[in-house]
N, C-alpha and C positions, 0 to 999 in steps of 0.2 A: 635543855632539854626537855626537864619537866613540865615547863609550860608548853612546848611545843607538844607533848604527847598528850596533855590534858585538852589541848584545842582539838587535837585530831578526833579525842573520843567526844568531843562537845560540838563537832562540827555541824554546820547549817549548809544544806544543798543549795546552790545557786545555779540557776537555769538561765541562760542571756538569750534574748532574740532580738530583731530589729526593733520590735515593738513593746517588749518589757523583761525586766528581770525578775523572775520567778524564785522566790525564796521558800524553800521547804523547813520547817523548823517543827520541831517536836517539843511535848510539854517540859517546861523549864527553862529552854533555851531562849537566849536573846538575839534578836536581830536587830539591824539599823534601818530605818526608813528615813530618807531625804525627801522631805516636802518642795513644793514649787518654791518656796522662800528660802531654798537652800540650807534649812535648819535639818540637821540630823538628829533623830530621835531613836534610842536605844527602846525596843519593844521586847517584853519578854510574854511569852505565851504560858499563862499559869495553867490552862486547860481547857477542854470543851468536852460539852456533853450533848448528846443526840436523843429526843425522844419520839418515838414513834407512837401514834395513837391511831388505832384501827376505828372505822365508822361502826355506829349502831346502825339499826334498823328496824323494821316493823315485824308483827307476827308472821311468823310463818304457818300457813293454812294446813298443813301437816299432809299436802297432796303433790302441789307441783313445786319442783326443786326451781322453777325460773320464777317463781313468785317471790323468792327470799330477796330481800333488800340489806343491804348494808354487810360488811364483812363481819361483824360481830354476830349478827344473826346467824349467819351462816356457821361460824364457830360453834356458837351454842347449838344448833340443831345438829350438828356432828361429831359433839362432843370434843373439838378440838381444844386441846390444851396448850398453853404458852409457858414454856418452862424457861427461867434463867441459865445461862450457859456463857462462858466466858466471863465477861466484867459489865452482866447485866443484872439488871433487876427489873421487877414486873409488878404493876399495880393494877386493881381493876376497880371500875364504879359498877354496881349494882342497881337493877331496878325489881319493881314488885313481881309478883308471881305471874308466870308465863306457862302456858299449856304443858309444854314439853319439859320443864324443869321440876322433879319431883322434889327439890328441895326448897322450893317456894321462891328462888329468886333467879334472876338471870344477869349475864355480865353485859352492860351497856357498852362499855369501853373496855379496852386494853391498852395500856401504857407500858412500854417498853424503854428503859433508861439506859444508855449505854455510855461509858466514859471514852473519848477518843485520844488519839495520843500524837497527831499529826496534823498540820493546816499547811496550805501555800499561799504564800502572800504575794500578791504582784506590787512589787516596789516602785513602779513607775505610777501605776492607778492609784496607790494607796489604798488597797483593799485585800481583804481575805478573798480567795477565789475557790477555796476546797478545803473539806476538812475529810479525815480519813483514819484508818485504825480503829473503825467502828464495828460492833457486833450488834445483831439484833434477835438474839435467843434462838430458841427450838420451837416449832409447831409439831405436835405429835396428836395424831388422831387414831381411835380405835376403829374396828371393823365397825360399820354402820349398815344394817341390812338393806340391800337393795341401792345402797348409794355409793359405799367405798368399803376397799378391803382393809385399809388403814395403813399407818405408816408414820414417818417423821421426817422433816426438813429442819436443817440448821443452817443460819445466815451468819456468815463472819466478814470480816474485812472490808466493811461497807466504805467505798470512795464516793463522796458528794461533791459535784462540782456547782457552783451558784452562777450556772450560765443556761440552763435549760436543758443541758445533756443528759441522759439518763445516769441514774445512779447505778454504780457498779458494786458488785459484790460476790464472794465465793460463796457456794451454796452446796450442800451435802444432803442427799435425800436417801431414804430407805424405805422400800415397801415392805410390808408384813407378808410372809409366805401365807398362801390359800392352800388349806390342805397338806396333802403330801404330792401334789402335782404341780404346783408353781411355787419356786423357792422365792426366797426374800431377794430384792433386787436392788443394787446401789445405782445412783444418779449421782452426778456433780458437775457444777459448772466453776469456773474459775476466772476472775476477772470480767465477769460478764455483764452485759446492761441488763438489769434486773427490774427496776423501775423506772416508769416515767412518771412526770407531773404536770399538772395543768397549770399550774402558776407558782411564781416565787416571790417572796418579799424580803427586803433585808435593809441594813443600813447603807448610806452612801460611803465614798472613800473617805478615808481621814482628812482633815482639814488641811488645805494647800497654804494657809496664811501662817505666819510667824506665831507660834503658841507662846502665850506669857502666862505667868502664874494669876493674872487678873482675866484671862478669857479661855483659858484651858476648858475648863468646865462647859461652859455655855457653848463653844465651838464643838465639842463632841458630841454634846447633846443635839445640836442643829444639825450634825450628820448622821443623827439616827442612834447614836450609842447609848446604852443605860451606863450609868456612874454607879458603881458598887461602893467606891470608899475614896476617899481622901485624906491625906495626911498632908505634914509640911515637906515630906520629901518623894511622895509617889501619889499618882492616881490611878485606880483600877477600875476598868470598865469592861463591858461586854457588848456583842452584836448577837442579835437574833435572827435567823434566818430561817424562814417557814416556807416549806414546799407542800402545796396542797393538791389533793386529788390523786393521790398515789395509784398507777395502775401496773400490772405485770405486764412485761415485754413477753413476746411469743414464746421465747426460750423459756423465760422464766416460769410462765404459766404451764407451759408443758412439763418442765421438771417438778412443779408443784402438783399437776395432777397425777403424775406418774409416781411420784413419791408416796402420796398418801392413798395411791388406788383407785383412783375415782372411776366409777363405771359410767358408762356412755350414757346412760339416763340423767346422771348428775353433772358430768362435765360440762354439757350444754348451759347448765343454771350458773356455774361459776364462770364460763366465759362471758355468760351474757352479763353478769353482775360486774365482772371486770370492765367491760365495754360501755354500759349504759348506765351503771350507778352515778349519780351525779357528782357524788363526793368521791367517787372512786373507791379504794381500799381504805384511805384515813390520809393522815398528814405526818409529816417528818419534820421536827424542829430542830434545829442546831443552835446551841447557845456557847459561842467563843469568849473565853475571859482573858483579857489582856492587861498589861500594866507598863507604866512608862515614869520615868522621872519627873518630878515637878521641875518645871521651868526655874532658872535662877533669877528671872526677873519677871 
């Protein structure tokens, strides 16, 4: 009974279809993959991390919002802060003096790092098809004369499918009140399509051939995985999935504009940047760390 109860607590969700068996595993769980050689391999999800890097841009001329290029230039001009919330951490790269920064430096990149807690694995194709349980921190902007009235947005529960579908997220926004006539207003989206992306790169399926002690490292590397460590008992490796040129979906952009209180004169600028910036808003990179026993032979 104890073992049954333990297995229920440590369950792995399996969804079957005519084309695939999708296994949903949480960090610390082990699931079985049977390759084309009928070799069953227990794989443990050690963990996953996601890094969102917002793009840099050029100097703002101080006049036309449409001239702002790069999401970080936009954030610098509007004094938008990036705040770590949930399981996120944030780091910045700075560049030299630009006219609108009295402290003598500006952020050229913002990187938001989050720890994920779930993946979905296609047991027929032999590859991770999504990562979820990811946060993306909070953006907070003060009132900016002539541009926006200020507010904040928190992004949570990202679900990233590695098949060119939009990235889903929960988002909660709150615009600042304007004087005594306009109160603070809340906005939210749940499980909504939030970002699209122009391209994606990642590893191939796990090897179909029988894995042995002598070939397992080379087979995993050939499939596009990075080896972290090898012992006599286990091999630990990870996949890297990079989604480039992120762009807000229409619903997400609408929530962004309303939550931060964009005025019409500047809303057009961020819409133009979202559509026309060659690098989009930035990139998102997911790293998934897995481990399996070394073959006996």
